[in-house]
Every structure is written in C-alpha cells, then in structure tokens.
C-alpha positions in Angstrom: 248.3 198.7 239.4 247.5 201.7 241.5 245.8 201.0 244.8 245.8 204.3 246.7 242.2 205.4 246.6 242.8 208.6 248.6 245.8 209.6 246.6 243.9 209.6 243.4 240.6 210.7 244.8 239.1 213.3 242.5 237.6 216.3 244.2 233.9 216.7 243.8 233.2 213.0 243.4 232.1 212.5 247.0 229.6 215.3 246.8 228.3 213.8 243.5 227.9 210.3 245.1 226.1 211.6 248.1 223.9 214.0 246.2 222.9 211.1 243.8 222.2 208.8 246.7 220.0 211.3 248.3 218.2 211.8 245.0 217.6 208.1 244.7 216.0 208.1 248.2 213.7 210.9 247.1 212.9 209.2 243.8 212.0 205.9 245.5 209.9 207.6 248.1 208.0 209.4 245.4 207.4 206.0 243.6 205.5 204.6 246.6 204.0 207.8 248.2 200.3 208.5 247.9 201.1 212.2 247.7 201.7 212.3 244.0 205.2 213.7 244.0 205.4 213.6 240.2 208.1 216.3 240.2 210.4 213.8 241.9 209.6 211.0 239.5 210.7 212.3 236.1 211.7 215.4 234.1 211.0 216.2 230.5 213.5 213.7 229.1 214.2 211.0 231.7 213.1 209.3 234.9 215.1 210.8 237.8 215.8 207.3 238.9 217.3 206.3 235.6 219.3 209.5 235.4 220.8 209.2 238.9 221.7 205.5 238.5 223.3 206.2 235.1 225.3 209.0 236.9 226.4 206.4 239.5 227.7 204.2 236.7 229.6 207.1 235.2 231.1 207.9 238.6 232.0 204.2 239.1 233.8 204.1 235.7 235.5 207.4 236.4 236.9 206.3 239.8 237.8 202.8 238.9 239.8 203.9 235.9 241.7 206.5 238.0 242.8 203.7 240.4 243.0 200.7 238.1 244.1 201.9 234.7 246.6 199.0 234.3 245.8 195.3 234.7 248.5 193.4 233.0 248.7 190.0 234.5 246.5 187.2 236.0 247.8 188.1 239.5 246.7 191.7 239.0 243.3 190.6 237.8 242.9 188.4 240.8 243.9 191.2 243.2 241.5 193.5 241.3 238.6 191.1 241.8 239.5 190.6 245.5 239.4 194.4 246.0 236.0 194.7 244.3 234.6 191.8 246.3 235.9 193.5 249.5 234.3 196.8 248.6 230.9 195.3 247.8 230.1 192.0 249.4 230.9 192.2 253.1 228.6 195.2 253.5 226.0 193.6 251.4 226.1 190.4 253.5 225.9 192.3 256.8 223.0 194.4 255.5 221.2 191.3 254.1 221.6 189.4 257.4 219.9 192.2 259.4 217.1 192.4 256.8 216.7 188.6 256.8 216.3 188.6 260.6 213.7 191.3 260.4 211.8 189.5 257.6 212.1 186.2 259.5 210.2 187.8 262.5 207.6 189.3 260.1 206.7 186.0 258.5 207.5 183.8 261.6 209.5 181.4 259.5 213.2 180.8 258.5 212.0 180.5 254.9 211.3 184.2 253.9 210.5 183.4 250.2 208.4 180.7 248.4 211.4 180.3 246.0 213.3 177.0 246.0 216.5 177.1 248.0 218.9 176.8 245.0 218.0 180.4 244.1 220.0 181.5 247.2 223.0 181.4 244.9 221.7 184.6 243.3 221.8 186.3 246.7 225.3 185.0 247.5 226.6 186.5 244.3 224.6 189.8 244.7 222.5 189.0 241.6 219.0 188.5 243.2 217.8 192.0 242.6 219.1 192.1 239.0 217.2 188.9 238.1 214.1 189.6 240.1 212.3 190.4 236.8 212.7 186.7 235.9 211.2 185.2 239.0 210.8 185.5 242.7 213.9 184.8 244.7 215.5 185.7 248.1 216.0 189.4 247.3 215.9 191.8 250.2 218.4 194.7 249.6 220.6 196.2 246.8 218.0 196.2 244.0 219.0 195.6 240.4 221.9 198.1 240.6 224.1 195.8 242.7 223.9 192.9 240.3 224.6 195.2 237.3 227.7 196.7 238.9 229.0 193.2 239.8 228.6 192.2 236.2 230.4 195.3 234.9 233.2 194.7 237.4 233.5 191.1 236.2 234.1 192.2 232.6 236.2 195.2 233.6 239.6 193.7 232.5 238.1 193.1 229.1 236.6 196.6 229.0 240.0 198.0 230.0 241.8 196.1 227.3 239.4 197.3 224.6 239.4 200.8 226.1 243.2 201.1 226.0 243.2 200.3 222.3 240.3 202.4 221.0 238.5 204.3 223.8 236.4 206.6 221.6 235.4 203.7 219.3 234.4 201.5 222.3 232.2 204.4 223.6 230.6 205.0 220.2 229.8 201.3 219.7 228.3 200.8 223.1 226.1 203.9 222.8 225.0 202.8 219.3 224.1 199.4 220.7 222.2 201.0 223.5 220.0 202.7 221.0 218.8 199.6 219.2 219.5 196.3 221.1 217.9 197.2 224.5 214.5 197.6 222.8 214.5 194.1 221.3 212.7 191.2 222.9 216.1 189.8 223.9 216.4 192.3 226.7 213.4 191.6 228.9 215.0 193.5 231.8 214.5 196.9 230.0 216.6 199.4 228.2 218.0 201.2 231.2 219.0 198.1 233.2 220.6 195.8 230.7 224.4 195.2 230.7 225.0 197.2 227.4 223.5 200.4 228.8 225.3 200.0 232.1 228.6 199.3 230.4 228.1 202.4 228.1 227.6 204.6 231.2 230.7 203.0 232.9 232.9 203.5 229.8 231.6 207.1 229.7 233.1 207.6 233.2 236.4 206.0 232.1 236.6 208.3 229.1 236.0 211.3 231.3 238.7 210.1 233.7 241.2 209.7 230.9 240.5 213.2 229.6 239.7 214.8 232.9 241.7 217.9 232.3 239.0 218.9 229.9 236.5 218.8 232.8 238.2 221.9 234.3 237.3 224.1 231.4 234.8 226.7 232.4 232.9 226.7 229.2 232.2 223.0 229.6 230.6 223.6 233.0 228.3 226.4 231.6 227.5 224.3 228.5 226.6 221.3 230.7 224.5 223.4 233.0 222.6 224.8 230.0 222.1 221.3 228.6 221.0 219.9 232.0 218.4 222.7 232.7 217.1 222.5 229.1 216.8 218.7 229.4 214.9 218.9 232.6 212.2 221.3 231.2 212.1 220.8 227.5 211.6 217.3 225.9 213.8 216.4 223.0 211.6 215.7 219.9 211.1 212.0 219.0 213.9 210.6 221.1 212.8 211.8 224.5 213.0 209.2 227.3 215.6 207.1 225.4 219.0 205.9 226.7 221.2 208.3 224.6 219.3 211.3 225.8 219.4 210.2 229.4 223.1 209.4 229.1 223.8 212.9 227.7 221.9 214.4 230.6 223.9 212.1 233.0 227.1 213.4 231.6 226.0 217.0 232.0 224.8 216.2 235.5 228.2 214.7 236.3 230.1 217.7 235.1 227.9 220.3 236.9 227.7 218.4 240.2 231.4 217.5 240.2 232.3 221.2 239.8 229.9 222.2 242.6 231.5 219.5 244.8 234.9 220.9 244.1 233.9 224.4 245.1 232.3 223.0 248.3 235.4 221.0 249.2 237.7 223.9 248.6 235.5 226.2 250.9 236.9 224.7 254.1 238.1 221.6 255.9 234.7 221.0 257.6 232.9 221.0 254.3 235.5 218.6 252.8 234.9 216.2 255.8 231.2 216.3 255.2 231.6 215.5 251.6 234.0 212.7 252.4 231.5 211.3 254.9 228.7 211.5 252.3 230.8 209.7 249.7 231.6 206.9 252.1 228.0 206.2 252.9 226.6 206.5 249.4 226.9 202.7 248.7 225.4 201.6 252.0 222.6 204.2 251.4 221.9 202.4 248.1 221.6 199.1 250.0 219.3 200.2 252.8 217.2 203.1 251.4 214.5 201.0 249.9 214.0 199.0 253.1 213.9 202.3 255.1 211.4 203.9 252.8 209.0 201.0 252.9 209.2 200.9 256.7 208.5 204.6 257.0 205.6 204.5 254.6 204.2 201.6 256.5 203.8 204.0 259.4 201.8 206.5 257.4 201.6 206.8 253.6 199.7 210.1 253.6 198.3 211.8 250.5 198.7 215.2 252.2 201.9 216.7 250.7 202.9 218.6 253.9 202.6 215.4 256.0 204.3 213.4 253.3 207.2 215.8 253.2 207.9 215.1 256.8 208.1 211.4 256.2 210.3 212.0 253.2 212.7 214.0 255.5 212.5 211.1 258.0 213.4 208.6 255.2 216.4 210.7 254.3 217.6 211.0 257.9 217.1 207.3 258.6 218.8 206.2 255.4 221.9 208.2 256.4 221.8 206.8 260.0 221.4 203.2 258.9 223.9 203.6 256.1 226.5 204.9 258.6 225.7 202.1 261.1 226.0 199.5 258.4 229.4 200.9 257.3 230.7 201.0 260.9 229.5 197.4 261.7 231.0 196.1 258.5 234.3 197.9 259.2 234.5 196.4 262.7 233.8 192.9 261.4 236.5 193.4 258.7 239.0 194.2 261.4 238.6 190.8 263.0 242.0 189.0 263.0 240.7 186.2 260.8 239.7 188.6 258.0 242.8 190.7 258.4 245.2 187.7 258.1 243.3 186.4 255.1 243.3 189.8 253.4 247.1 190.2 254.0 247.8 186.8 252.5 245.8 187.6 249.4 247.6 190.9 249.0 251.0 189.3 249.5 250.2 186.6 246.9 248.5 188.6 244.2 249.5 192.2 244.5 252.3 192.7 242.0 
C-alpha cells in the first residue's frame, strides 16, 4: 500500500482544493449576508455550495486512490484507518476545543447544548454535523461534510474491492441510484448530502485517477470549460438542480481547475509553494470557516453591497489565518513524544 503522499501528489490538486475552499467561504457568507449576494448562492443548474462540496468529494476520491489503490489485508486496512483518523480527527478535536471554550464563555456554562450528554459520541466520531438534521446535538464545527467523508472512508475498502472488479459499472450504478433513491422519504438528509451521492462523487474521483492520462488531453479541457460555462448560465431542461447535472458540472469544474492549477504550479517555484500552502489549509478552512463567518457578520451584517464586500474579504482572510493557526497547533501537538511513540508503534505493527 503506497504511503508517500508527496511522491504521488498530482499537480493542480492543491489549487483545486484551495479554490474550492475559498468558494465555500464565499457561498456560506452569501447564505447569511443581508446584502442579497444571489450570484454567490447558485448558478443556472446547481447551488454553488453543492457543486463545490461535490468537487471536494471528487478530489478526495482522486487523491485517496492515487495513494491507496491496494488494500489486501486486515493489517493494511487497519493502517489505512489509522492514517485517515490521523489526517482528520486531531485537527477536528483541537478546533472543536477552541470553539467549545469560546461557546462556554458565551453561554456562561460548561453545558453548551440542551442535548443529553450521550450525544457527545456523535461529536467524538465527527458525526454531529451530519446528523444535525435529526436533532440538536453538540455540533460546533465541521458541518455535514465531515461526517459524510468519515462514512465514505469507513467503507473505502469495500468501495475499492468493488472498484477493482468493475469500476465503470460501480460508477454507473451509484449515479443511477443517486437519481432515484435520494428523493425518497428514506433520505431525510436530502439528495446532495446522503451517502449514495457522496460515494458517487468519491468513485468519480477514483475513476478519474485510474484513467488520469485522459485528463491531459487538450480537447477534454476545452470541452469541460464549455460544459462548465454553459451549465453556469443555461439551465438544463427538466433535470436542472438534480444530482447528475451537478455531478457532471463538478467533473467539468475538476478538469478545468486542475489544469489551471497545473499551469500555475509550472509557472514558478513561488507559485508552487503558494498552491501547496493553500492545499494544506483547505481542510482546516472547511472546519473553521462557518465559525469565522458568523463572528464577522455578528459585527455588522450590512445590506450595503460595498460594505458587505469588505466583510466578505475579512472573512476570507480570517478563515485563512485561523486555518493556518489550527494546522500549526495541531502539528505541534502531534509532535509530542507521546503521540510520536504511539504512531510509530502503530506503523510498525500494521504497515505491511
């Protein structure tokens, strides 16, 4: 099982991650702003939020398959889960702790939610945001996306096993299911957030990683650019705002932005460093951006667009600053000898 992330790092992916994270900040700011930023909320065929999060799932599938295309034993599965836990939860726990302390001072109580204490397990496993639609819990950061990606990672060995046998068939079945099942009463969470849709996006990324040589074809870039622009401005009859249309746009967005990212990275070392930095803070940006936006809008949620634009810029800057701070703090804690020794023991035991 491959484990060298930098060795297999595909060019353009860091730019795509950072651009998508910035887009999510803008989208969520527009959701709560009184300035009516409808242009940032949706295009002709999809919500910008849905499109960008679907792109993130495509990117996750793409990158994970590049570095974990073979899981052939229980030991490898265990080591895979350890790596996923290490990449997600330490940063989530640190971010949650800071937000918990902030909320504790706001409400003047250790109990920050009216929920019963047993629901803290949802937070411990990163599922509080995903199941927030069911009932109030101890959610503070991460939103539904964190829980969804955790669920997809949990079933990744099964996905990989099916993918290695029939990749195109798996993709086709998942997309077909995303057309019908998410709109049934069984899926209360909604069509764009349920596990089938998230897995379909994830497998799309795996498929693109497997046949990534095709992504270098110039005609694919221009075709994707045309589809993306057309999708932004012209609604598809009957099926506009559905999962398959949004996924098709997310694929086009992935191809276009990845190519632009490649060109930027090849333009110079300084640009490559900026892209690498942006890629590294994209996940912590996802964690902190909603909290940052609500704090900024609490200062002044102006209906004046010029004033609102200034607060949007402030939200973007602070999201980057706090995301970087969160990544640095988490890295320093991870370097404590206790965690280093534990990590080395796990690697030695399960990495085969």
